[in-house]
N, C-alpha and C positions, 0 to 999 in steps of 0.2 A: 571583694565580691567577685565571684566567677562571672565573666561576661562572655556573650556569644561573639563569634567572628562576624563582623559586618562587612560585606563586600559591595563596593561600588564599581563603576567603570574605570576610575582612576586610582582609587585608594583601597586598601584593605585595612580594617581596624581589627586588631587582635589583642587578646589579653596581654597586658604588660608583664614583663619578667624582670627580675633583678638584673639580669645581664644587659638589659636595655639602658641602664643608668649611665654607662660610659657615653652612649650616643646622646642621651638627654643633656649631659653636662657639656658635650661638644656643641650642641645646639644652643644651650643657654649662655655659653661663654661669648657668643656673638652679641654685642651690646645692641645692635639693631633689632635683634630678636627679643631680647629680654627687657628692653627698656620700658615696656608697658606692663610688665608682670607686677602682681600685687604683693611682692615681698622684697626685702632687701637681699640681694643675691651675692654680694661680695663677702665671701667667707672662706677661710682657709680649709675647712673640712667639707667642701661641697660633695665629694664622693660619699662620705659617711652620712651626711644629712640627706642626700638624695636617695641613698639606699634605704635609710630609715623611713623616709616619706613613702617610697614605693611599697615597702613592706606593710606600713600602716594602712595604706589605701587598699592594697590587695586583700587584706584580711578584715577589712571593715565592711560589714554588710550594708552600710549606709552610703557607700561610695563605689564608683566604677571607674576603672582606668584602662584605656585602650592605647596601644602604640599605633601610630599612623605610619603605614608603610606604602611605598610606591616601588613595585618590584620587590627586591630584597632590601631596599634602602629605608632606614628609619628616618622619617622627616619631622616627627613631632609626637605629641600625645594629646589626648582629650580626656576630660574627667566629667563625671556627674556626681553631685552630692545630693542625696535624696532627703526630702523632708516628707516622709510618708504620711504623717497625719494630715498633711495638707495636699497630698498628691502633686507635689511640685518638686523640681530639682533645679540645681544651679550648675551652669556650664562653665568649663574652663577649656581653653585650647591654646596650644603653642605649635606653630609650624616654623621650622628653622631653616635658615638659609634663603637669601634673596632669590636664589635660582628656583625655589619652589613657590614663590609668591606670584599671584596673578594668573595662576594656571588652573584654578578651580578646585584645588585640593582642599582648601578650607571650606568652601561651599559644600562640596560633596561630603566631607567629614561631618559637618554640622547637620546636614540633611539626613544622613544615615542615623546619627544619634537621635535626632528628633523623631524620625519614624519609629525607631526602637522604643523610645520613651512614650510616645503618644499612641501608637498602634498596638505594640506588644504589651507594654506595662500599663497602658490606659491612664497615664498621668494627665493632669490638667494644665500644668504651667511649667515653662522653662524660663529661667531668668539668668542674667549674667551682669557682671560689673565690667565696665570698659573705661579706661582713662579718657578723659574728655579731649585730649589732644591726639588720640589714636584714630586718625581720620580713616585709615584703611580698614581698621576693624569695624568702626561705626558704619562705613559704607557697606561692608559685607553683611553685617547683621541686619541693616535696613533692607538690603536686597532679598535676604531670606524671609523677611517678614516680621522681625522683631520691632517692637515699638519702644520708643524712649519714654520712660515713666518719670524720671526726675534726676536731679543731680545731688550727689553726696559730696559735700564740701570737705576738702582735705582728708579724705578717707583712706588714702594709701600713701606709702612712701615711694619716692623715686628709687630707681635702681641703685644709686649710690648711697641711699639712706640719708640724704642731706636736706630734702625738702618734702613737704606734703603736697599731694596732687589731688585734684577733684576727679570724681568718676561719675559716669551715668549709670543708672539702673535701666536695663532694657529687658523686655520679656516678649514671649510669644505664647499664646494660649492654644490648647488642643483644637478648639473649634475653628480658630483662625487658620491653623495649619491644614486641617482636613478640608476646609473650604477652598484654600489655595491649591491644594493638590487635586 
């Protein structure tokens, strides 16, 4: 899906390109970054699989993929998966490199995406899954206004694919966001 450029004070979100895959892989190769992702990442064909995934998302009208940039540096990506008949979407976000953590890039990225989803597209709900032991992520989502709805037991694999992990379902509603803003 073609997405607009979303500009904040710290980050710019632009439509992803196949050329971004090299940076995505660099980011995801850091175990501290990828340990909370919802898929098994250790594969020999990461470049091919990542390129295939980016192409699929870019041409899928039910998904949006932005590359997160600070200056000219790619620091991650964020996705929306739309469930149009319910006017809801699912959020995914990766910000790579500890040097980019705790500086407000994730907060601003998610707020830009939420504004686009609720104000421009007029959707009603945004939800996400977060590993129960991802304390930084949970703190961020709570700060933004997401509410914890429940726990999905053993719903994802660990990064190494050796164990199942629990995840929380968290969401924010349009009315909650608009009231907060």
